[in-house]
N, CA, C and O atoms as a Tinker XYZ file with bonds, in Angstrom:
   472  protein
     1  N      7.427000   22.211000   79.960000    73     2
     2  CA     8.528000   21.657000   80.702000    64     1     3
     3  C      9.229000   20.570000   79.906000    63     2     4     5
     4  O     10.447000   20.615000   79.733000    81     3
     5  N      8.477000   19.598000   79.422000    73     3     6
     6  CA     9.103000   18.494000   78.717000    64     5     7
     7  C      9.442000   18.858000   77.284000    63     6     8     9
     8  O     10.213000   18.150000   76.636000    81     7
     9  N      8.876000   19.961000   76.767000    73     7    10
    10  CA     9.241000   20.429000   75.422000    64     9    11
    11  C     10.505000   21.266000   75.505000    63    10    12    13
    12  O     10.574000   22.224000   76.274000    81    11
    13  N     11.501000   20.903000   74.715000    73    11    14
    14  CA    12.713000   21.698000   74.682000    64    13    15
    15  C     12.462000   22.951000   73.874000    63    14    16    17
    16  O     11.789000   22.922000   72.844000    81    15
    17  N     13.009000   24.042000   74.351000    73    15    18
    18  CA    12.901000   25.280000   73.613000    64    17    19
    19  C     13.863000   25.206000   72.429000    63    18    20    21
    20  O     15.042000   24.897000   72.601000    81    19
    21  N     13.370000   25.483000   71.257000    73    19    22
    22  CA    14.208000   25.439000   70.063000    64    21    23
    23  C     15.195000   26.591000   70.100000    63    22    24    25
    24  O     14.816000   27.759000   70.190000    81    23
    25  N     16.471000   26.236000   70.029000    73    23    26
    26  CA    17.498000   27.270000   70.000000    64    25    27
    27  C     17.509000   27.911000   68.628000    63    26    28    29
    28  O     17.331000   27.238000   67.613000    81    27
    29  N     17.715000   29.195000   68.605000    73    27    30
    30  CA    17.748000   29.903000   67.333000    64    29    31
    31  C     19.179000   30.337000   67.045000    63    30    32    33
    32  O     19.543000   31.499000   67.226000    81    31
    33  N     19.963000   29.403000   66.603000    73    31    34
    34  CA    21.317000   29.711000   66.179000    64    33    35
    35  C     21.583000   29.011000   64.872000    63    34    36    37
    36  O     20.897000   28.054000   64.513000    81    35
    37  N     22.571000   29.488000   64.172000    73    35    38
    38  CA    22.911000   28.880000   62.897000    64    37    39
    39  C     22.189000   29.552000   61.750000    63    38    40    41
    40  O     21.059000   30.021000   61.887000    81    39
    41  N     22.863000   29.587000   60.624000    73    39    42
    42  CA    22.319000   30.248000   59.439000    64    41    43
    43  C     21.072000   29.556000   58.911000    63    42    44    45
    44  O     20.193000   30.211000   58.351000    81    43
    45  N     20.984000   28.248000   59.080000    73    43    46
    46  CA    19.842000   27.506000   58.552000    64    45    47
    47  C     18.527000   27.946000   59.174000    63    46    48    49
    48  O     17.462000   27.665000   58.623000    81    47
    49  N     18.581000   28.626000   60.304000    73    47    50
    50  CA    17.369000   29.090000   60.965000    64    49    51
    51  C     16.543000   29.982000   60.035000    63    50    52    53
    52  O     15.333000   30.115000   60.218000    81    51
    53  N     17.188000   30.590000   59.043000    73    51    54
    54  CA    16.493000   31.507000   58.155000    64    53    55
    55  C     16.055000   30.840000   56.855000    63    54    56    57
    56  O     15.489000   31.502000   55.984000    81    55
    57  N     16.305000   29.546000   56.712000    73    55    58
    58  CA    15.922000   28.826000   55.509000    64    57    59
    59  C     14.556000   28.186000   55.714000    63    58    60    61
    60  O     14.361000   27.403000   56.644000    81    59
    61  N     13.631000   28.519000   54.857000    73    59    62
    62  CA    12.320000   27.893000   54.870000    64    61    63
    63  C     11.753000   27.964000   53.461000    63    62    64    65
    64  O     11.522000   29.049000   52.928000    81    63
    65  N     11.537000   26.827000   52.879000    73    63    66
    66  CA    10.980000   26.775000   51.533000    64    65    67
    67  C      9.579000   27.371000   51.516000    63    66    68    69
    68  O      9.219000   28.105000   50.595000    81    67
    69  N      8.796000   27.052000   52.535000    73    67    70
    70  CA     7.434000   27.575000   52.618000    64    69    71
    71  C      7.432000   29.102000   52.708000    63    70    72    73
    72  O      6.680000   29.764000   51.994000    81    71
    73  N      8.268000   29.659000   53.579000    73    71    74
    74  CA     8.325000   31.122000   53.730000    64    73    75
    75  C      8.806000   31.791000   52.455000    63    74    76    77
    76  O      8.297000   32.843000   52.070000    81    75
    77  N      9.788000   31.183000   51.797000    73    75    78
    78  CA    10.311000   31.746000   50.551000    64    77    79
    79  C      9.219000   31.798000   49.491000    63    78    80    81
    80  O      9.044000   32.822000   48.831000    81    79
    81  N      8.482000   30.703000   49.322000    73    79    82
    82  CA     7.430000   30.668000   48.311000    64    81    83
    83  C      6.277000   31.607000   48.673000    63    82    84    85
    84  O      5.648000   32.177000   47.782000    81    83
    85  N      5.992000   31.776000   49.965000    73    83    86
    86  CA     4.973000   32.744000   50.392000    64    85    87
    87  C      5.416000   34.162000   50.055000    63    86    88    89
    88  O      4.630000   34.952000   49.533000    81    87
    89  N      6.680000   34.489000   50.354000    73    87    90
    90  CA     7.192000   35.832000   50.054000    64    89    91
    91  C      7.115000   36.143000   48.565000    63    90    92    93
    92  O      6.825000   37.272000   48.170000    81    91
    93  N      7.376000   35.137000   47.749000    73    91    94
    94  CA     7.334000   35.317000   46.298000    64    93    95
    95  C      5.917000   35.304000   45.754000    63    94    96    97
    96  O      5.710000   35.544000   44.564000    81    95
    97  N      4.935000   35.027000   46.610000    73    95    98
    98  CA     3.542000   34.998000   46.187000    64    97    99
    99  C      3.195000   33.777000   45.355000    63    98   100   101
   100  O      2.206000   33.792000   44.622000    81    99
   101  N      3.993000   32.716000   45.455000    73    99   102
   102  CA     3.768000   31.512000   44.651000    64   101   103
   103  C      2.875000   30.496000   45.358000    63   102   104   105
   104  O      2.345000   29.593000   44.710000    81   103
   105  N      2.696000   30.624000   46.677000    73   103   106
   106  CA     1.803000   29.738000   47.421000    64   105   107
   107  C      1.018000   30.551000   48.443000    63   106   108   109
   108  O      1.407000   31.655000   48.824000    81   107
   109  N     -0.093000   29.971000   48.872000    73   107   110
   110  CA    -0.906000   30.572000   49.934000    64   109   111
   111  C     -1.127000   29.505000   51.006000    63   110   112   113
   112  O     -0.803000   28.334000   50.810000    81   111
   113  N     -1.678000   29.926000   52.128000    73   111   114
   114  CA    -1.999000   28.965000   53.186000    64   113   115
   115  C     -3.013000   27.935000   52.693000    63   114   116   117
   116  O     -2.917000   26.753000   53.025000    81   115
   117  N     -3.987000   28.388000   51.900000    73   115   118
   118  CA    -5.003000   27.486000   51.374000    64   117   119
   119  C     -4.375000   26.440000   50.448000    63   118   120   121
   120  O     -4.728000   25.262000   50.499000    81   119
   121  N     -3.440000   26.885000   49.601000    73   119   122
   122  CA    -2.754000   25.964000   48.703000    64   121   123
   123  C     -1.983000   24.920000   49.504000    63   122   124   125
   124  O     -2.019000   23.733000   49.179000    81   123
   125  N     -1.282000   25.362000   50.557000    73   123   126
   126  CA    -0.524000   24.424000   51.376000    64   125   127
   127  C     -1.430000   23.392000   52.041000    63   126   128   129
   128  O     -1.053000   22.227000   52.161000    81   127
   129  N     -2.628000   23.808000   52.478000    73   127   130
   130  CA    -3.566000   22.854000   53.079000    64   129   131
   131  C     -4.035000   21.835000   52.045000    63   130   132   133
   132  O     -4.134000   20.646000   52.348000    81   131
   133  N     -4.324000   22.292000   50.830000    73   131   134
   134  CA    -4.752000   21.376000   49.775000    64   133   135
   135  C     -3.610000   20.438000   49.386000    63   134   136   137
   136  O     -3.831000   19.246000   49.171000    81   135
   137  N     -2.415000   20.961000   49.297000    73   135   138
   138  CA    -1.242000   20.157000   48.952000    64   137   139
   139  C     -0.976000   19.094000   50.008000    63   138   140   141
   140  O     -0.577000   17.975000   49.685000    81   139
   141  N     -1.197000   19.442000   51.254000    73   139   142
   142  CA    -0.976000   18.515000   52.367000    64   141   143
   143  C     -1.913000   17.308000   52.304000    63   142   144   145
   144  O     -1.600000   16.249000   52.847000    81   143
   145  N     -3.051000   17.466000   51.648000    73   143   146
   146  CA    -4.001000   16.356000   51.565000    64   145   147
   147  C     -3.620000   15.340000   50.476000    63   146   148   149
   148  O     -4.228000   14.274000   50.388000    81   147
   149  N     -2.621000   15.666000   49.654000    73   147   150
   150  CA    -2.178000   14.767000   48.596000    64   149   151
   151  C     -0.958000   13.967000   49.033000    63   150   152   153
   152  O     -0.165000   14.429000   49.854000    81   151
   153  N     -0.812000   12.770000   48.484000    73   151   154
   154  CA     0.398000   11.992000   48.759000    64   153   155
   155  C      1.533000   12.546000   47.902000    63   154   156   157
   156  O      1.298000   13.267000   46.932000    81   155
   157  N      2.747000   12.207000   48.268000    73   155   158
   158  CA     3.903000   12.661000   47.498000    64   157   159
   159  C      3.835000   12.148000   46.059000    63   158   160   161
   160  O      4.183000   12.869000   45.123000    81   159
   161  N      3.393000   10.917000   45.886000    73   159   162
   162  CA     3.259000   10.349000   44.552000    64   161   163
   163  C      2.241000   11.127000   43.718000    63   162   164   165
   164  O      2.457000   11.359000   42.528000    81   163
   165  N      1.136000   11.527000   44.341000    73   163   166
   166  CA     0.118000   12.305000   43.638000    64   165   167
   167  C      0.649000   13.680000   43.255000    63   166   168   169
   168  O      0.364000   14.171000   42.163000    81   167
   169  N      1.412000   14.299000   44.134000    73   167   170
   170  CA     1.973000   15.621000   43.847000    64   169   171
   171  C      2.924000   15.540000   42.655000    63   170   172   173
   172  O      2.850000   16.361000   41.741000    81   171
   173  N      3.815000   14.552000   42.665000    73   171   174
   174  CA     4.770000   14.398000   41.575000    64   173   175
   175  C      4.039000   14.101000   40.265000    63   174   176   177
   176  O      4.336000   14.705000   39.234000    81   175
   177  N      3.095000   13.181000   40.305000    73   175   178
   178  CA     2.327000   12.847000   39.103000    64   177   179
   179  C      1.554000   14.027000   38.561000    63   178   180   181
   180  O      1.539000   14.259000   37.352000    81   179
   181  N      0.908000   14.780000   39.444000    73   179   182
   182  CA     0.143000   15.958000   39.029000    64   181   183
   183  C      1.057000   17.020000   38.435000    63   182   184   185
   184  O      0.722000   17.628000   37.418000    81   183
   185  N      2.197000   17.245000   39.054000    73   183   186
   186  CA     3.152000   18.231000   38.539000    64   185   187
   187  C      3.620000   17.831000   37.134000    63   186   188   189
   188  O      3.704000   18.680000   36.247000    81   187
   189  N      3.920000   16.560000   36.931000    73   187   190
   190  CA     4.342000   16.092000   35.610000    64   189   191
   191  C      3.217000   16.235000   34.581000    63   190   192   193
   192  O      3.456000   16.629000   33.439000    81   191
   193  N      1.987000   15.910000   34.999000    73   191   194
   194  CA     0.850000   16.029000   34.080000    64   193   195
   195  C      0.640000   17.470000   33.656000    63   194   196   197
   196  O      0.425000   17.747000   32.476000    81   195
   197  N      0.699000   18.388000   34.607000    73   195   198
   198  CA     0.505000   19.810000   34.290000    64   197   199
   199  C      1.628000   20.323000   33.404000    63   198   200   201
   200  O      1.384000   21.074000   32.459000    81   199
   201  N      2.859000   19.920000   33.705000    73   199   202
   202  CA     4.008000   20.357000   32.900000    64   201   203
   203  C      3.912000   19.827000   31.477000    63   202   204   205
   204  O      4.312000   20.507000   30.532000    81   203
   205  N      3.383000   18.616000   31.319000    73   203   206
   206  CA     3.314000   18.030000   29.972000    64   205   207
   207  C      2.202000   18.645000   29.131000    63   206   208   209
   208  O      2.228000   18.512000   27.908000    81   207
   209  N      1.242000   19.302000   29.735000    73   207   210
   210  CA     0.163000   19.944000   28.962000    64   209   211
   211  C      0.710000   20.983000   27.999000    63   210   212   213
   212  O      0.171000   21.171000   26.908000    81   211
   213  N      1.773000   21.655000   28.398000    73   211   214
   214  CA     2.359000   22.713000   27.568000    64   213   215
   215  C      2.836000   22.152000   26.236000    63   214   216   217
   216  O      2.764000   22.830000   25.211000    81   215
   217  N      3.325000   20.913000   26.249000    73   215   218
   218  CA     3.860000   20.299000   25.027000    64   217   219
   219  C      2.904000   19.250000   24.471000    63   218   220   221
   220  O      3.331000   18.308000   23.804000    81   219
   221  N      1.637000   19.411000   24.738000    73   219   222
   222  CA     0.632000   18.513000   24.186000    64   221   223
   223  C      0.654000   17.109000   24.773000    63   222   224   225
   224  O      0.288000   16.147000   24.097000    81   223
   225  N      1.072000   16.989000   26.000000    73   223   226
   226  CA     1.074000   15.696000   26.667000    64   225   227
   227  C      2.264000   14.818000   26.345000    63   226   228   229
   228  O      2.347000   13.688000   26.828000    81   227
   229  N      3.179000   15.312000   25.546000    73   227   230
   230  CA     4.343000   14.515000   25.153000    64   229   231
   231  C      5.615000   15.212000   25.630000    63   230   232   233
   232  O      5.866000   16.366000   25.283000    81   231
   233  N      6.400000   14.519000   26.411000    73   231   234
   234  CA     7.664000   15.090000   26.879000    64   233   235
   235  C      8.812000   14.229000   26.353000    63   234   236   237
   236  O      9.655000   13.763000   27.119000    81   235
   237  N      8.830000   14.026000   25.048000    73   235   238
   238  CA     9.871000   13.211000   24.431000    64   237   239
   239  C     11.227000   13.895000   24.587000    63   238   240   241
   240  O     11.327000   15.121000   24.551000    81   239
   241  N     12.258000   13.086000   24.759000    73   239   242
   242  CA    13.608000   13.621000   24.847000    64   241   243
   243  C     14.023000   14.025000   26.244000    63   242   244   245
   244  O     15.206000   14.255000   26.495000    81   243
   245  N     13.078000   14.115000   27.150000    73   243   246
   246  CA    13.396000   14.458000   28.535000    64   245   247
   247  C     13.733000   13.166000   29.275000    63   246   248   249
   248  O     12.883000   12.283000   29.388000    81   247
   249  N     14.960000   13.045000   29.779000    73   247   250
   250  CA    15.342000   11.803000   30.463000    64   249   251
   251  C     14.749000   11.749000   31.874000    63   250   252   253
   252  O     15.477000   11.731000   32.867000    81   251
   253  N     13.447000   11.723000   31.940000    73   251   254
   254  CA    12.733000   11.819000   33.210000    64   253   255
   255  C     13.119000   10.710000   34.181000    63   254   256   257
   256  O     13.409000   10.977000   35.348000    81   255
   257  N     13.124000    9.483000   33.711000    73   255   258
   258  CA    13.406000    8.355000   34.595000    64   257   259
   259  C     14.790000    8.476000   35.224000    63   258   260   261
   260  O     14.965000    8.221000   36.415000    81   259
   261  N     15.763000    8.862000   34.419000    73   259   262
   262  CA    17.129000    8.966000   34.911000    64   261   263
   263  C     17.361000   10.247000   35.710000    63   262   264   265
   264  O     18.333000   10.339000   36.459000    81   263
   265  N     16.490000   11.224000   35.561000    73   263   266
   266  CA    16.621000   12.479000   36.300000    64   265   267
   267  C     15.962000   12.429000   37.675000    63   266   268   269
   268  O     16.225000   13.284000   38.521000    81   267
   269  N     15.110000   11.434000   37.901000    73   267   270
   270  CA    14.347000   11.381000   39.156000    64   269   271
   271  C     15.243000   11.334000   40.401000    63   270   272   273
   272  O     14.900000   11.920000   41.427000    81   271
   273  N     16.374000   10.650000   40.321000    73   271   274
   274  CA    17.262000   10.573000   41.481000    64   273   275
   275  C     17.753000   11.960000   41.880000    63   274   276   277
   276  O     17.742000   12.305000   43.062000    81   275
   277  N     18.181000   12.754000   40.904000    73   275   278
   278  CA    18.651000   14.107000   41.211000    64   277   279
   279  C     17.520000   15.005000   41.685000    63   278   280   281
   280  O     17.712000   15.832000   42.576000    81   279
   281  N     16.350000   14.846000   41.098000    73   279   282
   282  CA    15.193000   15.663000   41.490000    64   281   283
   283  C     14.825000   15.394000   42.949000    63   282   284   285
   284  O     14.602000   16.327000   43.720000    81   283
   285  N     14.762000   14.126000   43.319000    73   283   286
   286  CA    14.382000   13.798000   44.702000    64   285   287
   287  C     15.471000   14.177000   45.689000    63   286   288   289
   288  O     15.169000   14.627000   46.794000    81   287
   289  N     16.738000   14.001000   45.312000    73   287   290
   290  CA    17.829000   14.395000   46.213000    64   289   291
   291  C     17.814000   15.905000   46.445000    63   290   292   293
   292  O     18.038000   16.367000   47.564000    81   291
   293  N     17.553000   16.665000   45.399000    73   291   294
   294  CA    17.471000   18.112000   45.538000    64   293   295
   295  C     16.324000   18.496000   46.477000    63   294   296   297
   296  O     16.485000   19.371000   47.329000    81   295
   297  N     15.179000   17.851000   46.325000    73   295   298
   298  CA    14.029000   18.143000   47.188000    64   297   299
   299  C     14.332000   17.807000   48.644000    63   298   300   301
   300  O     13.987000   18.578000   49.540000    81   299
   301  N     14.973000   16.665000   48.890000    73   299   302
   302  CA    15.316000   16.273000   50.255000    64   301   303
   303  C     16.334000   17.246000   50.843000    63   302   304   305
   304  O     16.241000   17.591000   52.021000    81   303
   305  N     17.288000   17.687000   50.059000    73   303   306
   306  CA    18.285000   18.647000   50.526000    64   305   307
   307  C     17.626000   19.960000   50.932000    63   306   308   309
   308  O     17.978000   20.539000   51.959000    81   307
   309  N     16.680000   20.429000   50.140000    73   307   310
   310  CA    15.954000   21.668000   50.481000    64   309   311
   311  C     15.187000   21.501000   51.801000    63   310   312   313
   312  O     15.168000   22.401000   52.641000    81   311
   313  N     14.561000   20.337000   51.961000    73   311   314
   314  CA    13.834000   20.083000   53.205000    64   313   315
   315  C     14.782000   20.065000   54.392000    63   314   316   317
   316  O     14.494000   20.673000   55.424000    81   315
   317  N     15.907000   19.378000   54.259000    73   315   318
   318  CA    16.862000   19.254000   55.367000    64   317   319
   319  C     17.388000   20.621000   55.770000    63   318   320   321
   320  O     17.544000   20.898000   56.959000    81   319
   321  N     17.664000   21.477000   54.793000    73   319   322
   322  CA    18.119000   22.825000   55.128000    64   321   323
   323  C     17.035000   23.603000   55.869000    63   322   324   325
   324  O     17.339000   24.400000   56.756000    81   323
   325  N     15.776000   23.375000   55.508000    73   323   326
   326  CA    14.662000   24.054000   56.191000    64   325   327
   327  C     14.451000   23.517000   57.602000    63   326   328   329
   328  O     14.080000   24.269000   58.502000    81   327
   329  N     14.686000   22.221000   57.801000    73   327   330
   330  CA    14.363000   21.576000   59.078000    64   329   331
   331  C     15.495000   21.617000   60.095000    63   330   332   333
   332  O     15.274000   21.313000   61.267000    81   331
   333  N     16.691000   21.982000   59.679000    73   331   334
   334  CA    17.827000   21.968000   60.603000    64   333   335
   335  C     18.271000   23.386000   60.939000    63   334   336   337
   336  O     17.940000   24.347000   60.244000    81   335
   337  N     19.034000   23.486000   62.030000    73   335   338
   338  CA    19.514000   24.797000   62.457000    64   337   339
   339  C     20.891000   25.123000   61.905000    63   338   340   341
   340  O     21.205000   26.292000   61.680000    81   339
   341  N     21.713000   24.111000   61.683000    73   339   342
   342  CA    23.068000   24.320000   61.195000    64   341   343
   343  C     23.373000   23.325000   60.087000    63   342   344   345
   344  O     22.657000   22.344000   59.888000    81   343
   345  N     24.460000   23.606000   59.372000    73   343   346
   346  CA    24.874000   22.678000   58.321000    64   345   347
   347  C     25.290000   21.339000   58.917000    63   346   348   349
   348  O     25.022000   20.289000   58.333000    81   347
   349  N     25.941000   21.372000   60.072000    73   347   350
   350  CA    26.363000   20.125000   60.706000    64   349   351
   351  C     25.152000   19.283000   61.082000    63   350   352   353
   352  O     25.150000   18.068000   60.881000    81   351
   353  N     24.139000   19.916000   61.618000    73   351   354
   354  CA    22.906000   19.201000   61.967000    64   353   355
   355  C     22.255000   18.627000   60.705000    63   354   356   357
   356  O     21.743000   17.508000   60.727000    81   355
   357  N     22.271000   19.382000   59.614000    73   355   358
   358  CA    21.703000   18.914000   58.354000    64   357   359
   359  C     22.485000   17.712000   57.823000    63   358   360   361
   360  O     21.897000   16.747000   57.334000    81   359
   361  N     23.809000   17.779000   57.924000    73   359   362
   362  CA    24.642000   16.661000   57.470000    64   361   363
   363  C     24.350000   15.406000   58.285000    63   362   364   365
   364  O     24.241000   14.314000   57.728000    81   363
   365  N     24.222000   15.559000   59.606000    73   363   366
   366  CA    23.891000   14.409000   60.462000    64   365   367
   367  C     22.516000   13.858000   60.118000    63   366   368   369
   368  O     22.310000   12.644000   60.120000    81   367
   369  N     21.581000   14.742000   59.824000    73   367   370
   370  CA    20.222000   14.325000   59.453000    64   369   371
   371  C     20.261000   13.423000   58.224000    63   370   372   373
   372  O     19.530000   12.435000   58.152000    81   371
   373  N     21.120000   13.764000   57.253000    73   371   374
   374  CA    21.242000   12.968000   56.028000    64   373   375
   375  C     22.147000   11.755000   56.203000    63   374   376   377
   376  O     22.129000   10.835000   55.385000    81   375
   377  N     22.937000   11.757000   57.274000    73   375   378
   378  CA    23.863000   10.649000   57.500000    64   377   379
   379  C     25.113000   10.744000   56.644000    63   378   380   381
   380  O     25.675000    9.725000   56.242000    81   379
   381  N     25.550000   11.975000   56.361000    73   379   382
   382  CA    26.751000   12.188000   55.552000    64   381   383
   383  C     27.728000   13.075000   56.319000    63   382   384   385
   384  O     27.364000   13.692000   57.320000    81   383
   385  N     28.966000   13.132000   55.842000    73   383   386
   386  CA    29.962000   13.995000   56.477000    64   385   387
   387  C     29.697000   15.444000   56.103000    63   386   388   389
   388  O     28.992000   15.727000   55.135000    81   387
   389  N     30.262000   16.350000   56.873000    73   387   390
   390  CA    30.098000   17.782000   56.594000    64   389   391
   391  C     30.693000   18.126000   55.228000    63   390   392   393
   392  O     30.133000   18.938000   54.492000    81   391
   393  N     31.822000   17.512000   54.891000    73   391   394
   394  CA    32.464000   17.773000   53.600000    64   393   395
   395  C     31.558000   17.336000   52.446000    63   394   396   397
   396  O     31.391000   18.069000   51.471000    81   395
   397  N     30.977000   16.143000   52.562000    73   395   398
   398  CA    30.085000   15.651000   51.517000    64   397   399
   399  C     28.821000   16.508000   51.444000    63   398   400   401
   400  O     28.308000   16.775000   50.357000    81   399
   401  N     28.327000   16.932000   52.592000    73   399   402
   402  CA    27.152000   17.806000   52.621000    64   401   403
   403  C     27.442000   19.110000   51.880000    63   402   404   405
   404  O     26.608000   19.588000   51.111000    81   403
   405  N     28.621000   19.682000   52.109000    73   403   406
   406  CA    28.992000   20.919000   51.415000    64   405   407
   407  C     29.076000   20.692000   49.902000    63   406   408   409
   408  O     28.704000   21.574000   49.128000    81   407
   409  N     29.557000   19.528000   49.475000    73   407   410
   410  CA    29.603000   19.196000   48.050000    64   409   411
   411  C     28.184000   19.113000   47.477000    63   410   412   413
   412  O     27.922000   19.580000   46.369000    81   411
   413  N     27.275000   18.508000   48.253000    73   411   414
   414  CA    25.885000   18.417000   47.802000    64   413   415
   415  C     25.266000   19.803000   47.644000    63   414   416   417
   416  O     24.590000   20.085000   46.655000    81   415
   417  N     25.509000   20.664000   48.637000    73   415   418
   418  CA    24.968000   22.027000   48.583000    64   417   419
   419  C     25.493000   22.768000   47.358000    63   418   420   421
   420  O     24.759000   23.507000   46.702000    81   419
   421  N     26.762000   22.561000   47.063000    73   419   422
   422  CA    27.350000   23.222000   45.894000    64   421   423
   423  C     26.783000   22.630000   44.604000    63   422   424   425
   424  O     26.440000   23.370000   43.682000    81   423
   425  N     26.684000   21.302000   44.533000    73   423   426
   426  CA    26.176000   20.637000   43.331000    64   425   427
   427  C     24.757000   21.088000   42.997000    63   426   428   429
   428  O     24.446000   21.378000   41.842000    81   427
   429  N     23.897000   21.145000   44.016000    73   427   430
   430  CA    22.498000   21.500000   43.788000    64   429   431
   431  C     22.221000   22.989000   43.981000    63   430   432   433
   432  O     21.075000   23.426000   43.874000    81   431
   433  N     23.264000   23.768000   44.264000    73   431   434
   434  CA    23.138000   25.214000   44.465000    64   433   435
   435  C     22.051000   25.527000   45.495000    63   434   436   437
   436  O     21.237000   26.431000   45.308000    81   435
   437  N     22.058000   24.762000   46.579000    73   435   438
   438  CA    20.982000   24.809000   47.567000    64   437   439
   439  C     21.008000   26.063000   48.436000    63   438   440   441
   440  O     19.952000   26.622000   48.734000    81   439
   441  N     22.187000   26.513000   48.847000    73   439   442
   442  CA    22.270000   27.653000   49.759000    64   441   443
   443  C     21.773000   28.928000   49.064000    63   442   444   445
   444  O     21.002000   29.688000   49.650000    81   443
   445  N     22.206000   29.163000   47.831000    73   443   446
   446  CA    21.810000   30.384000   47.141000    64   445   447
   447  C     20.311000   30.408000   46.839000    63   446   448   449
   448  O     19.745000   31.481000   46.633000    81   447
   449  N     19.666000   29.251000   46.810000    73   447   450
   450  CA    18.223000   29.210000   46.580000    64   449   451
   451  C     17.477000   29.986000   47.665000    63   450   452   453
   452  O     16.493000   30.669000   47.382000    81   451
   453  N     17.949000   29.877000   48.900000    73   451   454
   454  CA    17.256000   30.511000   50.014000    64   453   455
   455  C     17.674000   31.966000   50.247000    63   454   456   457
   456  O     16.975000   32.702000   50.943000    81   455
   457  N     18.782000   32.379000   49.683000    73   455   458
   458  CA    19.260000   33.742000   49.907000    64   457   459
   459  C     18.415000   34.731000   49.136000    63   458   460   461
   460  O     17.980000   34.472000   48.014000    81   459
   461  N     18.192000   35.870000   49.766000    73   459   462
   462  CA    17.394000   36.934000   49.147000    64   461   463
   463  C     18.195000   37.568000   48.018000    63   462   464   465
   464  O     19.412000   37.727000   48.122000    81   463
   465  N     17.514000   37.924000   46.952000    73   463   466
   466  CA    18.176000   38.654000   45.868000    64   465   467
   467  C     18.455000   40.068000   46.311000    63   466   468   469
   468  O     17.570000   40.761000   46.812000    81   467
   469  N     19.693000   40.495000   46.123000    73   467   470
   470  CA    20.086000   41.848000   46.567000    64   469   471
   471  C     19.622000   42.879000   45.558000    63   470   472
   472  O     19.853000   44.074000   45.745000    81   471
């Protein structure tokens, strides 16, 4: 009674990062449970450590510090698209206008990330 039924309208209803990665076979339920036990800082640090192993622990020339803002904004945008039903709802969630939200989606190529390859 007190729980509102989630309306299923809007294109964003079909966006889910978790479902996409499951379909691609890149994650499992067990992996998601293990990932959930880590903090965001631990996940980022672990991902960087694993990525740096390929180059012998040295990632010289990669502007990591200056790239972090774009990396985190892209991650938040993907989450917002997964958590909202419409683009307008996603824009309100971020506290930006619909026009600016559309610019963000275009800049980070966020919408095409969730679309199935034909």
